[in-house]
C-alpha positions in Angstrom: -28.7 6.4 -3.3 -25.7 8.3 -4.7 -23.3 10.7 -3.0 -21.6 13.7 -4.7 -18.4 11.7 -4.7 -16.7 13.0 -7.9 -16.7 16.7 -7.0 -15.9 16.2 -3.4 -13.2 13.7 -4.2 -11.5 16.1 -6.7 -11.4 18.8 -4.1 -10.1 16.6 -1.3 -7.6 15.0 -3.7 -6.0 18.3 -4.5 -5.5 19.0 -0.7 -4.4 15.4 -0.1 -1.6 15.0 -2.6 -0.4 18.6 -2.6 3.1 19.1 -4.0 4.3 15.6 -3.0 6.4 13.5 -5.2 4.6 11.6 -8.0 2.9 8.4 -6.9 4.8 6.3 -9.5 8.0 7.1 -7.7 6.9 4.9 -4.8 5.7 1.3 -4.4 2.1 1.5 -3.4 0.8 -1.7 -1.8 -2.5 -3.3 -2.8 -5.2 -3.4 -0.2 -7.7 -6.3 0.0 -11.2 -5.1 0.2 -14.4 -7.2 0.6 -17.9 -7.1 2.1 -18.5 -9.2 5.2 -22.2 -10.2 5.5 -23.8 -11.4 8.8 -26.6 -13.3 7.1 -30.3 -12.6 6.2 -32.4 -9.7 7.0 -32.8 -8.8 10.8 -35.3 -6.3 12.0 -35.8 -4.9 8.5 -32.1 -4.4 7.7 -29.0 -6.3 6.7 -25.8 -6.2 8.8 -22.7 -6.1 6.6 -19.3 -4.3 6.7 -16.6 -3.1 4.4 -13.3 -4.8 5.3 -10.0 -3.2 4.4 -6.8 -5.1 5.2 -4.3 -2.3 5.5 -0.6 -3.2 5.0 1.8 -2.7 7.9 2.9 0.9 8.2 0.0 2.3 6.2 -3.2 3.9 7.5 -6.5 5.3 6.3 -8.9 7.9 7.7 -11.9 8.4 9.9 -15.1 10.3 8.7 -13.3 13.6 9.6 -9.7 12.9 8.5 -8.2 15.9 10.3 -5.6 18.3 9.0 -5.0 16.1 5.9 -6.4 13.0 4.3 -9.4 11.6 2.5 -12.5 10.2 4.4 -14.2 7.2 2.9 -16.6 8.3 0.2 -19.2 5.7 -0.8 -21.2 5.5 -4.1 -24.0 2.8 -4.1 -25.9 4.1 -7.2 -25.5 0.7 -9.0 -27.2 -1.2 -6.3 -30.6 -2.8 -6.8 -33.5 -2.9 -4.4 -31.7 -0.5 -2.0 -33.7 2.0 0.1 -31.3 3.1 2.8 -27.5 2.7 3.2 -25.6 3.9 6.3 -22.0 3.5 7.5 -20.8 3.5 11.1 -17.3 4.5 12.1 -15.4 2.9 15.0 -13.4 5.3 17.1 -10.1 6.2 15.4 -6.7 7.0 16.9 -4.9 10.4 16.8 -1.9 10.5 14.5 0.5 13.5 14.6 3.4 14.1 12.3 5.3 17.0 10.7 2.3 18.0 8.6 -0.4 18.1 11.3 -2.9 15.8 13.2 -5.1 13.2 11.6 -7.6 10.7 12.8 -6.7 7.3 11.4 -7.2 3.5 11.3 -4.4 0.9 10.9 -4.4 -2.8 10.4 -7.5 -4.8 9.6 -10.6 -2.5 9.5 -14.3 -3.2 9.3 -16.7 -0.3 8.7 -20.1 -1.6 9.8 -22.9 -1.0 7.2 -26.7 -1.1 7.6 -28.7 -1.8 4.5 -32.5 -1.4 4.2 -34.2 -2.9 1.2 -36.9 -1.2 -0.9 -38.8 -4.5 -1.0 -38.1 -6.6 2.1 -39.0 -9.9 0.5 -36.6 -9.4 -2.4 -32.8 -9.7 -2.4 -30.5 -6.7 -2.5 -27.8 -6.5 -5.1 -25.3 -4.3 -3.1 -22.6 -2.7 -5.3 -20.3 -0.2 -3.6 -17.6 1.9 -5.1 -15.5 3.5 -2.3 -12.8 6.1 -2.5 -10.4 6.5 0.5 -7.0 7.7 1.5 -4.0 5.4 1.9 -1.0 6.9 3.7 2.5 6.0 4.9 5.5 8.1 3.9 3.4 9.2 1.0 -0.4 9.7 0.7 -2.3 8.4 -2.3 -6.0 8.0 -3.2 -7.3 4.5 -3.3 -10.5 2.9 -4.5 -12.3 -0.4 -4.4 -15.4 -2.0 -5.9 -17.1 -4.6 -3.8 -20.4 -6.4 -4.2 -22.7 -8.7 -2.2 -26.0 -10.5 -2.8 -28.1 -10.0 0.3 -30.8 -12.6 0.6 -33.6 -12.2 3.2 -33.7 -16.0 3.7 -29.9 -16.5 4.1 -28.7 -18.3 7.2 -26.8 -16.5 9.9 -23.0 -16.6 9.3 -21.9 -16.8 12.9 -18.2 -16.0 12.2 -19.1 -13.0 10.0 -21.6 -11.8 12.5 -19.1 -11.9 15.3 -16.5 -10.0 13.3 -18.9 -7.3 12.5 -20.1 -7.1 16.2 -16.5 -6.6 17.3 -16.2 -3.4 15.3 -19.8 -2.4 16.1 -18.7 -2.4 19.7 -16.2 0.3 18.9 -18.7 2.6 17.3 -19.7 5.5 19.6 -23.0 5.3 21.4 -25.2 8.4 21.5 -25.3 9.4 25.1 -25.2 12.8 26.9 -24.6 13.1 30.6 -23.6 16.7 30.4 -19.9 16.0 31.0 -18.9 18.0 27.9 -19.5 21.7 27.8 -18.8 24.5 25.3 -17.0 27.1 27.4 -16.4 29.7 24.7 -17.4 30.1 21.1 -16.5 32.8 18.5 -17.3 33.1 14.8 -16.4 35.8 12.3 -19.0 35.9 9.5 -16.7 37.9 7.3 -14.1 35.1 7.1 -16.4 32.2 8.0 -13.9 31.1 10.6 -14.1 30.7 14.3 -13.0 28.6 17.3 -14.7 26.6 20.0 -13.3 25.9 23.5 -14.8 22.8 25.2 -14.1 21.0 28.4 -14.8 17.5 29.7 -15.1 16.4 33.3 -11.7 14.9 34.3 -12.8 11.7 36.0 -10.1 9.5 34.6 -12.2 7.9 31.9 -11.4 10.1 28.9 -8.6 8.9 26.5 -9.2 11.3 23.6 -11.7 13.7 22.0 -12.7 13.8 18.4 -15.2 16.1 16.5 -17.0 16.2 13.2 -18.9 19.2 11.7 -21.8 19.1 9.3 -21.3 19.0 5.5 -19.3 21.9 4.1 -18.0 22.7 7.6 -14.5 21.8 8.8 -13.8 21.2 12.5 -10.1 20.8 13.2 -8.8 18.0 15.6 -9.4 19.2 19.2 -6.1 20.5 20.5 -5.5 19.8 24.2 -4.8 22.9 26.2 -4.6 21.5 29.8 -6.5 20.6 32.8 -8.2 23.2 35.0 -10.9 23.1 37.6 -11.4 19.4 37.4 -11.9 19.5 33.6 -9.8 18.6 30.6 -9.9 21.5 28.1 -9.6 21.6 24.3 -9.8 24.2 21.6 -11.1 23.6 18.1 -10.6 25.7 15.0 -13.7 25.9 12.9 -14.3 26.9 9.3 -17.6 27.2 7.5 -18.5 27.5 3.8 -17.6 30.8 2.2 -21.2 32.1 2.3 -21.8 31.2 5.9 -23.1 34.2 7.8 -23.7 32.5 11.1 -24.1 29.2 12.9 -27.8 28.8 13.1 -28.6 25.1 13.1 -25.0 24.1 13.0 -24.2 21.0 15.1 -20.9 19.5 16.1 -20.7 15.8 16.9 -18.2 15.1 19.7 -16.8 11.6 20.2 -15.5 10.8 23.7 -13.1 7.9 23.4 -13.0 6.5 26.9 -11.5 3.5 28.7 -14.8 1.7 28.9 -16.2 2.6 25.4 -17.0 5.5 23.2 -19.8 8.0 23.3 -21.2 10.7 21.0 -22.5 14.0 22.2 -24.1 16.6 19.9 -23.9 20.3 20.6 -25.6 23.1 18.7 -23.4 26.2 18.1 -26.2 28.6 18.0 -27.3 27.5 21.4 -23.8 28.0 22.7 -23.7 31.5 21.2 -26.7 32.6 23.2 
């Protein structure tokens, strides 16, 4: 499995660095990166996680970084006996500074990973090259190469399993109880830009709202616009690819960060436009 990392990274890097001072003018800290492995195969898959130990004062980014930043970009093409590879993202926190709003992680981070082998009885040689953003007073691209030998007969590593589980518990659960509604939606096919107004029942549970669009679509961080009629309201700027003529089939993934957990709700824009 291989992502289109080089092209996407080059595009994001140009946006990320912009006209900032050269990287060599600053002291950029090293970041320890490794793979944490829970043990042998469970239910047809391995549980592992990419660990990044971020220095104090520095942060990295969620799958949708926001107004600036680089999301983690994974390349697993050099792995052997790999059928499926997926990454889960714990809920981030909102970070606002003079340049905009981003969704970030700080401190010690584990990104849970699920690995399905091509041949279940054979080990997986997992090799990951990851590109990600590292930001403090300056923002720089960072990269890491990590490997792990995943053996189906390996014993459970209780400590590693517990570490992964702690971050898995922060990953949003797909659940839809109709508390989130799209109140208004507009899209201009000539500019491929639009906006979405959404609201969430104000029952005291919601801490923050995040959103991600599909590939080649950009959904800006939801901007709070107040509370009205028992609902918390947000507006989201939306931008599609240059050739987008509409929103047929386009889905937005909303993450509700709440006091008791995190939940993911999917909404189709073409259904909202009807």
